[in-house]
C-alpha positions in Angstrom: 153.0 168.9 150.2 155.4 166.2 150.6 157.3 164.8 147.3 156.8 161.4 148.6 153.9 158.9 149.7 153.8 155.7 151.3 151.9 153.0 149.9 149.9 150.4 151.7 153.0 148.3 151.8 155.1 150.8 153.2 156.9 151.4 149.8 158.0 155.3 149.0 156.7 156.2 146.0 158.8 159.0 144.9 157.4 159.4 141.5 153.8 160.2 142.8 152.8 163.6 144.0 149.2 164.7 144.7 148.6 168.1 144.1 145.1 170.3 144.1 144.0 171.6 140.6 143.6 175.5 140.4 139.9 176.5 139.1 140.6 177.7 135.6 137.1 179.5 135.3 134.7 180.9 137.7 132.6 178.1 139.5 129.6 179.2 138.1 130.3 177.5 134.9 130.5 174.1 136.0 129.3 171.5 133.6 128.9 174.6 131.1 132.1 175.3 130.0 135.4 172.9 130.8 137.4 173.8 133.4 139.7 171.3 134.1 141.7 168.6 131.8 139.9 165.7 133.1 136.6 167.1 131.6 138.6 166.1 128.0 137.7 162.7 129.0 134.4 160.4 129.2 133.0 158.4 132.0 133.1 155.2 131.2 131.7 151.8 132.8 131.6 148.0 132.0 129.3 147.2 128.6 127.6 144.4 129.9 126.6 146.4 133.5 122.8 147.7 134.0 122.8 151.3 135.4 121.6 150.3 138.7 123.7 147.2 139.3 126.1 146.8 141.8 129.5 146.1 140.2 132.9 145.7 141.1 135.3 146.4 138.1 138.6 146.2 137.2 140.3 148.8 134.7 143.3 148.3 133.2 145.6 150.0 130.6 149.0 149.1 129.8 151.1 151.3 128.0 155.0 152.0 126.6 157.0 155.1 126.6 160.1 155.6 124.7 161.6 158.0 126.9 161.2 159.5 130.3 158.0 161.6 130.8 156.2 163.5 133.3 152.4 163.4 133.2 149.5 164.4 135.2 147.0 162.2 135.9 143.4 163.3 137.3 140.6 160.4 138.0 137.4 160.0 140.1 134.8 157.1 140.2 131.0 156.6 141.3 131.2 155.5 144.0 134.7 154.8 144.9 138.2 153.6 143.0 141.4 152.4 144.1 144.4 153.3 141.7 147.6 151.0 141.1 150.5 151.6 139.2 153.0 149.0 138.0 151.1 147.0 140.5 151.6 149.2 143.6 149.1 150.8 145.6 148.9 154.9 144.9 145.5 156.0 146.2 141.8 155.8 147.1 139.1 158.1 146.1 137.2 160.0 145.3 136.8 161.9 148.4 133.4 162.1 149.5 131.0 165.1 148.1 127.5 165.9 146.0 126.9 165.4 142.6 127.3 169.2 142.3 130.9 169.1 143.1 132.1 165.7 142.6 135.5 165.0 143.4 138.5 164.3 141.7 142.3 163.8 142.5 145.2 164.6 140.7 148.9 163.2 140.7 151.8 164.6 138.9 153.6 161.3 137.9 157.2 160.6 136.7 157.3 158.1 134.2 160.5 156.1 133.2 161.3 154.8 129.8 159.4 151.3 129.1 156.2 149.6 129.7 153.8 150.7 132.7 150.4 149.6 133.7 147.5 151.5 135.7 145.0 149.2 137.4 141.6 151.0 139.2 139.5 149.1 141.0 136.0 150.9 141.0 132.7 149.9 142.6 129.1 150.6 142.8 127.3 148.7 145.3 123.7 150.8 145.3 121.8 150.2 148.1 124.8 149.1 150.5 126.7 151.9 150.3 127.0 154.1 153.3 124.6 156.6 153.9 127.0 159.8 153.6 127.4 158.3 149.9 125.9 160.3 147.5 125.8 158.7 144.2 124.2 159.0 140.3 125.3 155.4 138.9 128.8 153.2 138.0 131.1 155.3 136.3 134.9 155.9 136.2 136.9 159.1 134.5 140.6 159.5 134.1 142.5 162.2 132.2 146.3 162.2 131.8 148.0 165.8 130.6 150.7 164.9 128.2 149.4 161.0 127.4 145.7 162.0 126.5 145.6 159.4 123.6 147.2 156.2 125.4 145.6 157.1 128.9 142.0 159.6 129.1 138.9 157.5 129.2 136.7 157.4 126.2 139.9 157.7 123.6 142.6 155.6 125.5 143.0 151.6 125.5 141.1 150.9 128.8 140.0 147.5 129.1 137.7 146.5 132.2 136.7 143.0 133.8 134.0 142.2 136.8 135.7 140.7 139.5 133.3 138.6 141.8 133.8 137.6 145.4 132.0 140.8 147.4 128.6 140.2 148.9 126.8 142.3 152.2 125.0 140.6 155.0 122.8 142.9 156.9 123.1 143.1 160.7 121.3 145.6 162.8 124.3 147.7 164.3 122.8 151.0 163.5 125.8 151.4 161.3 125.0 154.3 158.4 128.2 153.6 157.2 127.3 150.4 155.7 123.6 149.4 155.4 124.9 146.0 154.8 127.0 145.9 157.8 128.8 142.4 157.5 130.8 142.0 154.0 132.1 139.1 152.6 135.2 138.5 150.3 134.9 134.9 148.9 138.6 134.1 147.5 137.6 131.4 144.9 135.7 134.0 143.1 138.1 137.1 144.2 141.5 135.7 143.4 140.4 134.0 139.9 139.8 137.1 137.8 140.9 135.4 134.6 137.4 133.9 134.6 135.7 137.4 133.6 137.2 138.3 130.3 138.9 141.8 129.4 136.6 143.8 127.4 137.0 147.6 126.0 135.0 149.7 128.3 132.5 151.8 127.2 131.1 155.3 127.4 128.8 155.6 129.9 128.6 159.7 129.9 130.9 161.8 127.9 131.6 165.3 129.3 129.3 167.8 127.6 129.9 171.7 127.0 128.0 174.3 125.4 127.9 178.0 125.0 124.3 178.4 125.9 124.3 178.6 130.0 122.4 174.9 129.5 124.1 172.8 132.6 124.5 169.0 131.8 122.8 166.6 134.1 126.1 164.5 135.3 128.8 164.6 137.7 130.2 168.1 137.6 133.7 167.7 138.6 135.3 169.6 141.2 139.1 169.4 142.4 139.7 167.7 145.8 141.7 170.2 148.3 142.7 167.1 150.6 145.9 165.1 150.5 145.9 161.7 150.5 144.4 159.8 154.0 146.9 157.9 156.2 147.5 154.2 154.5 149.9 152.2 156.9 149.8 148.6 157.9 149.9 148.0 162.1 149.6 145.6 164.0 149.0 147.0 167.6 148.0 145.6 170.9 148.1 141.9 172.3 146.0 139.0 172.4 143.9 138.8 175.5 141.5 135.5 175.3 141.3 132.4 172.9 138.1 130.4 173.2 136.7 127.4 171.0 133.1 128.0 169.7 130.8 130.5 168.7 130.0 132.0 172.3 130.3 135.8 172.7 131.2 135.8 176.4 134.7 136.0 177.5 135.3 133.4 180.5 138.4 133.6 182.6 139.7 130.2 181.4 139.7 132.3 177.7 142.2 134.3 179.2 144.8 132.1 180.2 144.3 129.6 177.2 147.3 127.7 176.0 146.9 129.5 172.7 147.1 132.7 173.9 151.0 133.3 173.4 151.0 131.6 169.8 148.5 133.8 168.6 150.2 137.0 170.5 153.4 136.1 168.4 151.4 136.4 165.2 150.4 139.9 166.0 153.5 141.3 167.8 156.0 139.1 165.7 154.4 138.1 162.5 155.0 134.7 163.3 152.2 132.1 161.3 150.0 130.1 163.3 148.4 126.7 162.2 144.5 126.4 162.8 143.7 122.6 163.0 140.7 121.1 160.5 136.9 121.2 161.5 137.4 123.7 164.6 136.1 127.1 165.4 138.5 129.3 167.2 137.7 133.0 168.4 140.3 135.2 169.4 139.9 138.4 171.2 142.2 141.2 170.1 142.8 144.2 172.2 144.1 147.2 170.1 144.6 149.0 173.6 143.9 152.2 171.7 141.0 153.4 169.5 142.1 152.8 165.6 140.5 153.1 162.3 141.6 150.8 159.7 141.1 148.1 156.4 141.0 144.5 157.8 143.8 142.7 156.3 145.4 139.2 156.3 147.3 136.7 154.4 146.2 133.2 154.5 147.4 129.8 153.0 145.8 126.3 152.5 142.6 125.5 154.4 140.2 125.7 151.6 137.1 126.3 152.3 137.7 127.9 155.8 136.8 131.4 156.8 138.6 134.2 158.8 135.9 136.9 160.5 137.1 140.0 161.3 134.8 141.8 163.8 135.2 145.0 165.3 133.8 146.5 168.8 134.4 149.8 170.7 134.6 147.7 173.9 132.8 144.7 175.4 129.2 144.5 177.1 128.7 143.5 180.8 125.7 141.1 181.3 122.5 141.4 183.3 121.1 139.4 185.9 119.7 136.9 183.7 123.2 136.6 181.9 122.2 138.3 178.8 124.2 141.3 177.0 123.1 144.5 178.4 123.5 148.3 177.4 126.4 149.3 180.0 130.2 148.6 178.9 131.5 149.4 182.4 135.4 149.7 182.6 136.4 149.5 179.1 139.9 147.6 180.0 138.0 145.0 181.7 137.1 141.6 179.8 136.4 138.5 181.9 132.8 138.0 182.2 131.7 140.4 179.3 130.3 140.0 175.7 131.6 140.8 172.4 129.1 142.4 170.4 130.2 143.8 167.0 130.2 143.5 163.0 133.3 143.5 160.1 134.1 141.2 157.5 134.7 137.7 156.7 137.1 136.0 154.2 136.5 133.1 152.6 139.8 131.2 151.6 140.2 129.3 148.4 143.0 127.0 149.6 145.4 128.9 148.1 148.9 129.9 148.9 149.6 133.4 150.5 146.0 134.7 149.7 145.9 138.4 150.5 142.2 139.9 151.5 141.3 143.3 152.8 138.0 144.6 153.5 136.5 147.1 151.2 135.6 149.8 153.6 137.4 150.8 156.9 136.2 149.9 160.1 136.9 151.2 164.1 136.6 150.3 167.7 139.6 149.2 170.2 138.7 145.6 170.4 138.7 142.8 167.4 137.1 139.2 167.6 138.8 137.1 164.8 136.7 133.7 164.5 138.7 131.3 162.5 136.5 128.4 161.3 138.0 125.4 159.3 136.5 122.7 156.7 138.3 119.6 155.8 141.5 121.3 155.8 144.0 123.2 158.2 144.4 127.0 157.8 148.0 128.9 158.0 147.5 132.3 158.8 150.4 134.4 158.0 149.6 137.9 158.7 146.7 139.6 160.6 146.7 143.3 160.6 145.2 146.5 160.1 145.8 149.2 157.3 145.4 152.2 159.5 143.3 155.1 157.7 142.3 158.5 159.0 143.3 162.3 157.6 147.1 163.0 158.4 146.5 165.5 161.3 149.0 165.9 164.3 148.5 168.6 166.9 151.4 171.1 167.2 149.9 172.5 170.5 151.0 171.8 173.9 149.3 171.9 177.1 150.5 171.8 180.8 149.3 172.8 184.1 149.8 171.4 187.9 146.5 169.3 187.8 148.0 166.2 186.5 144.6 164.8 185.7 144.1 167.2 182.7 146.5 165.9 180.6 145.0 162.3 179.8 142.2 164.3 178.9 143.9 166.2 176.3 145.4 162.9 175.1 141.6 161.4 175.1 140.2 164.3 173.1 143.4 164.5 170.6 142.4 160.7 170.1 138.8 161.3 169.7 139.3 164.2 167.3 141.8 162.1 165.0 139.5 159.2 164.7 136.9 161.7 163.5 138.8 163.2 160.8 138.7 161.3 157.3 137.9 162.9 154.0 135.2 164.7 156.1 134.7 165.2 159.7 132.7 162.4 161.4 130.4 162.6 164.3 131.8 159.0 165.0 133.6 156.5 163.3 131.8 153.4 164.6 128.2 154.0 163.8 127.9 156.9 161.6 130.6 158.2 159.5 128.1 161.5 159.2 129.5 165.0 159.0 126.5 167.0 161.3 126.7 170.5 161.8 126.6 170.8 165.3 129.6 168.3 166.1 131.4 169.7 163.4 131.9 173.3 164.7 133.3 171.8 167.8 135.5 169.9 166.1 136.7 172.7 164.3 137.1 174.9 167.1 139.6 172.1 168.7 141.3 171.8 165.3 142.2 175.6 165.5 144.0 175.5 168.9 145.6 172.3 167.9 147.1 172.8 164.7 147.9 175.3 161.8 146.6 172.5 159.1 143.0 173.9 158.0 142.2 172.2 154.7 139.9 169.5 156.7 138.1 172.7 158.0 137.7 174.6 154.7 136.5 171.3 153.0 133.8 171.0 155.8 132.3 174.4 155.8 132.3 174.5 151.6 130.2 171.2 151.8 127.7 172.8 154.5 127.5 175.8 152.0 126.9 173.5 149.1 123.9 171.8 150.7 121.7 175.0 151.0 120.8 174.4 147.4 118.7 171.3 148.2 116.1 173.4 150.2 117.7 176.6 151.2 118.8 175.7 154.8 122.2 174.3 155.5 121.3 170.5 156.1 121.8 169.0 159.3 124.3 166.3 157.7 126.1 166.0 154.7 126.8 164.7 152.6 123.9 162.5 153.1 121.7 159.8 151.1 118.7 160.9 152.2 119.0 164.3 153.0 118.3 165.3 156.4 117.6 169.0 157.7 117.6 170.8 161.1 117.1 174.5 161.4 118.8 174.4 164.7 122.0 173.0 163.1 121.5 175.0 159.9 121.8 178.0 162.3 125.0 176.7 164.2 126.7 176.6 160.6 126.8 180.8 160.8 128.9 180.4 163.7 131.3 178.2 162.1 132.1 180.7 159.7 132.5 183.2 161.9 135.1 181.0 164.2 136.9 180.4 161.1 137.0 183.9 160.0 138.6 185.1 163.6 140.9 182.2 164.2 142.3 181.9 160.6 143.3 184.8 158.0 141.7 184.2 155.1 139.3 187.3 154.3 138.9 186.3 150.3 137.4 182.9 151.4 135.2 184.1 154.0 133.7 186.7 151.7 132.7 183.8 149.5 131.0 182.3 152.4 129.2 185.4 153.1 126.6 184.9 150.3 125.7 181.5 151.9 125.4 183.2 155.4 122.7 186.1 154.2 120.9 183.4 152.1 120.5 181.3 155.0 119.5 184.0 157.3 116.6 185.1 155.0 115.2 181.7 154.9 114.2 182.3 158.6 112.3 185.6 158.1 109.1 183.4 156.8 109.1 181.7 159.9 108.5 184.4 162.2 105.3 184.5 163.5 103.1 187.9 164.3 105.0 188.2 167.6 108.2 188.4 165.7 109.5 184.9 167.1 110.6 181.5 165.2 107.6 179.3 165.6 107.2 175.8 164.0 110.5 174.8 161.7 110.9 172.3 159.2 113.4 169.4 160.1 114.5 168.2 163.3 114.9 171.0 165.8 117.7 169.0 167.8 119.3 171.0 170.5 120.8 168.5 172.8 120.2 164.9 174.2 118.8 166.1 177.1 117.1 163.2 179.3 114.0 165.2 180.1 113.4 166.1 176.5 112.2 164.2 173.5 114.4 163.2 170.6 116.7 165.7 171.8 114.0 168.8 171.1 113.0 171.1 174.0 109.5 171.5 174.9 107.5 173.7 173.0 104.0 175.0 173.5 101.1 174.4 171.0 102.4 177.4 168.4 105.9 175.7 168.3 107.7 179.1 169.9 110.6 178.2 172.1 113.1 180.4 173.8 116.0 178.2 172.9 115.2 178.0 169.3 114.9 181.9 169.0 117.9 182.3 171.1 119.8 180.1 168.5 118.8 182.7 165.9 119.9 185.7 167.9 123.3 183.9 168.2 123.5 183.4 164.4 122.4 187.2 164.1 124.9 188.6 166.1 127.8 186.3 164.6 126.4 187.7 161.1 126.8 191.0 162.4 130.4 190.5 163.3 131.0 188.6 159.4 129.5 191.8 158.0 131.1 194.3 160.0 134.6 192.5 159.4 134.2 191.8 155.9 130.9 192.4 154.2 128.3 195.0 154.3 127.7 197.8 157.0 124.3 197.9 156.0 123.7 194.7 156.5 125.2 194.3 159.7 123.1 196.9 160.9 120.3 195.1 159.4 120.9 192.0 161.5 121.9 194.0 164.6 118.2 195.5 164.2 116.5 192.0 164.1 118.8 190.5 166.8 117.7 193.2 168.8 114.3 193.1 168.5 114.1 189.3 168.7 116.2 189.5 172.1 113.4 192.3 173.5 110.5 189.8 172.2 112.2 187.0 174.3 112.5 188.6 177.2 109.1 189.9 177.2 107.6 186.3 176.6 109.7 183.9 178.7 111.1 185.9 181.5 110.1 184.3 184.4 110.4 186.6 187.6 109.3 184.0 190.2 112.4 181.8 189.0 114.6 184.6 187.9 115.4 183.2 184.6 114.3 182.3 181.2 111.6 179.8 180.8 112.2 177.3 177.6 108.3 177.7 176.9 105.8 180.7 176.8 103.7 178.7 179.7 106.8 179.0 182.0 106.3 175.6 182.4 109.9 174.3 181.6 113.3 175.6 182.3 117.1 174.8 181.2 120.6 175.6 181.5 120.3 175.7 177.7 118.3 178.8 177.7 120.1 180.3 180.3 123.3 179.6 178.7 122.4 181.3 175.1 120.4 184.2 176.8 124.0 185.2 178.4 125.9 184.3 175.7 123.9 186.6 173.2 123.5 189.3 175.7 119.9 188.9 175.6 119.6 189.3 179.0 121.8 192.0 180.8 122.1 193.6 184.2 120.1 192.7 187.1 118.4 189.8 184.7 121.6 188.4 183.5 123.0 188.2 187.4 119.7 186.5 188.4 119.8 184.0 185.2 123.7 183.3 186.2 122.8 182.6 189.7 120.1 180.1 188.8 122.3 178.6 186.3 125.2 178.2 189.2 122.6 176.6 191.2 121.1 174.4 188.8 118.2 173.6 190.4 114.7 172.9 188.5 116.8 172.8 185.4 117.1 170.5 182.6 121.1 169.9 182.5 123.2 170.2 179.5 124.7 167.1 177.9 128.4 166.6 176.8 127.8 168.4 173.2 125.7 171.6 174.7 128.1 171.7 177.6 130.5 173.5 175.5 127.9 176.6 175.5 127.8 176.0 179.1 131.4 175.9 179.5 131.6 179.4 177.2 129.2 180.9 179.7 131.1 180.2 182.8 134.3 181.4 180.9 132.1 184.8 179.7 131.5 185.2 183.7 134.8 184.2 185.1 133.3 180.9 186.9 137.1 179.0 186.7 136.0 176.7 189.5 132.8 175.8 188.3 134.8 175.0 184.6 136.9 172.7 186.8 134.0 170.7 188.3 132.8 170.3 184.8 136.2 168.9 183.6 135.4 166.0 186.1 133.3 164.2 184.0 136.1 163.6 181.3 138.5 162.7 183.8 136.3 160.2 184.9 136.1 159.0 181.5 140.2 158.3 181.5 139.6 156.4 185.1 136.9 154.0 183.0 139.6 153.0 180.4 138.2 155.0 177.6 140.5 156.6 174.9 138.4 158.7 173.3 135.2 161.0 174.7 131.8 159.3 174.5 128.6 160.1 173.0 126.6 160.6 176.0 127.1 159.9 179.8 126.4 156.1 180.5 125.3 154.0 179.2 126.4 155.5 176.1 126.1 154.3 172.7 129.4 155.3 171.0 132.9 155.1 172.8 134.2 157.8 170.2 132.3 161.0 169.5 134.2 164.0 168.8 131.7 166.4 170.0 133.4 165.4 173.3 136.6 166.9 172.4 135.7 170.4 173.1 137.6 170.4 177.0 140.9 170.6 175.0 139.9 174.1 173.3 138.7 175.3 176.9 142.1 174.3 178.4 143.5 176.5 175.9 141.1 179.4 174.9 139.6 179.6 178.4 141.5 178.4 181.4 144.5 179.7 179.8 142.5 182.2 178.0 144.0 182.6 174.4 141.5 183.6 171.9 141.4 186.2 168.7 140.5 189.8 169.4 139.7 190.7 166.1 139.0 189.4 162.5 141.7 187.3 161.3 143.5 186.7 164.5 145.1 190.1 164.0 145.1 190.7 167.5 145.3 188.7 170.5 143.4 188.7 173.8 144.5 186.5 176.8 142.4 186.4 179.6 142.4 183.0 181.7 139.9 182.1 184.1 141.6 179.5 185.6 139.9 178.5 189.2 141.6 178.5 192.3 143.2 174.9 191.7 145.6 176.0 188.8 148.6 177.2 189.8 150.6 176.6 187.0 149.6 177.1 183.2 151.7 176.5 180.3 149.7 176.9 176.7 151.2 177.0 173.1 148.8 176.9 170.1 149.4 177.8 166.4 148.2 181.3 164.9 148.2 182.2 161.3 151.5 184.1 161.7 153.1 181.8 164.0 152.1 180.5 167.3 151.1 182.2 170.5 152.8 181.2 174.1 151.9 181.6 177.6 153.6 180.5 180.5 151.8 182.0 183.8 152.0 180.7 187.5 149.5 181.8 189.8 149.7 182.8 193.8 146.4 180.6 195.0 146.8 183.0 198.3 147.4 186.7 196.6 145.9 185.6 193.4 149.2 187.2 191.9 149.7 186.3 188.5 153.1 186.2 186.9 155.1 184.8 183.9 155.6 185.6 179.9 153.7 185.9 177.0 154.5 185.7 173.3 153.2 186.6 170.4 154.2 186.3 166.6 155.5 189.0 164.9 153.5 192.0 163.9 150.6 190.6 166.3 150.0 192.8 169.1 147.0 192.4 172.0 146.2 192.5 175.7 146.7 190.1 178.8 143.8 190.6 181.1 143.6 189.4 185.0 141.4 190.2 187.4 141.1 193.9 187.7 143.5 194.9 185.4 145.2 194.5 181.7 148.7 194.5 180.0 149.8 195.4 176.4 151.0 192.8 174.7 154.6 193.3 172.4 154.4 192.4 169.0 156.9 189.1 168.6 158.9 189.0 171.5 158.4 188.1 174.9 156.0 190.4 176.9 156.4 189.7 181.1 153.3 189.1 183.1 153.1 190.4 187.0 149.9 191.6 188.0 148.4 191.7 191.5 144.9 192.4 192.0 144.2 196.0 193.4 141.7 193.9 195.8 144.0 191.8 197.9 141.2 190.0 199.0 140.1 189.1 195.3 139.5 185.4 194.6 138.0 185.1 191.3 139.1 186.3 187.9 136.7 187.8 185.5 137.0 188.6 181.9 
């Protein structure tokens, strides 16, 4: 990790180093025996706060040193904290988790001789917390190796005071990340903390240990493996409209208002602007890209004034009655459209140089600033964003002769970055939740983009830990309340298999095999007398297909669905591969027998000979692309039946179609069967997103709810893994197979992706007339493999360039097959 960090004000803190604590004892001893230094401290809180009372508290510890020293500081809180050292921002946490693995962060700090001060702002906001925020009660804990007596909570001289000024206004925005979606910070209360007296903090929950195996009922502390999230001030984009009054519609005259230039100078140059008394002014700020961040402002004067900082992903078009419609149309266009969003309000107390920052981050492309002044004018000295996200940057590169694919790659990367924080997230604007199905696709894109897999392991672990609640992997996690989906639960097994093949980490994979085995056993009691999955617990979501209800495929009276059974077969096949590679051969045979028997039953019950494909239901009344894709990918259909189902899939007539999420599996099927031209046709949807002014992939075809949904980033995976065809051929990526399925339109492909031992590079040229493929492939040292094209293959030389020159034996060949 880096030896320096950047604080919110851009100051490099050379003496702060975040690190991950090593586990001292087996995880089974969690909250039985002490494993970490932090467990020598106690959880503390305010003496006058009730257990269920929302509160924002400031803990302070001032201490002196006679000589320089280095300490290791560990801390956590429920629900959130912000740490400052000698008045400068250090970090925020804890990273989101559950009570059985409650996160704490660790810092190594070089302290000079003299007087120092730690301040920790900790808050517990109860029902107004994000849906993804698991919680027990308000609490703060800190331990310092080297200065235990002074800095450990429970023994050190920590004092606490209540901070007033935060409140929440509920707004119906489907925003799961803050039920009280609109937040207000009252500067009059916030900037005068002296009114709340300092008091000694009181022990809320001491850490208990014992020798008799009794697990304490408290937070089970667990070190976070993640680095600090990005936190830097930015002022991107430009002001595009200014208007007076409370209206939401952007009229043409607003775009040429005389104040547009002055507001732009505030954003681009930091020049302050004065707003007259007794006015309402609205300013539309186009960030010109999708961003995640905390609203930030510095205000002077204007006692009784308010600055509202609202976010939106795009503006909405109007219907024939002049009302806001669900359609957004071109995202760059603003005239004649309505702004509708949510965010935070700062109530200024009239003081000078008052700094405000929202307590939770927001996201979007557009910001609407609303300034309301009272009897005094207000001066805005700064309006900006403290950008936040996981520090992830792609190292992979992609080039080809289709110039329209490069912007699609940029769209995918930006979408993934915006949905990577302390967990993966389905969308940053509405939910900020980590769902299994979404996350698997995000992780796959991550494997081909960057060697950083810390957030990937974190996500797989979190889902593994969720099994303790009901046996199944939770549909989304962490989450309050818990949500169950048997279909998404099965996809977690594929997530583990993906990691086992794309990364080399056998011991970590073996730890996950316990969860794989337990999860599959949960499905055995769900098999009916015919040996098929019937009704399953939870929300059996598959895809937002318009013909289906709530994303679930049609089933018969007994709840039996071909798609549900095929998802189980898919998970079983992946479990077979995992057990053969890292587990028990006997279990591999068991899962193989179960998958084979289930496949036989699926064909017997759901195959519809007149249609030449599988039906979704046993009555053969409904058909979908989803069933054909899964049947072909799992090899449930082979021979003539596979040929017929593929032909029907390519024809598409009478089939319910995949949408953005499940089209990943459609693209996988097209790759498996060498349908490069059809893959290129599928990418046309993402090309249209770029043409519509989108900066990130959407959740659904228009009219979409979310403009940033990372499950739509999966085409970038297929650029490298399907068009260029670079994939692991063995566990741990110990062998490489490169089998491009490029389509007749691609004549030049250049792909470079990370590998556990280095990187894999492929530079290829394809003659559209002869199908002659030539170029060069480079694998890391010690990593060999094969290059396959048309009807031939070439052995790859480990660690050095392998020249490629393959002409199909059949000169008339016009397709490539894997």
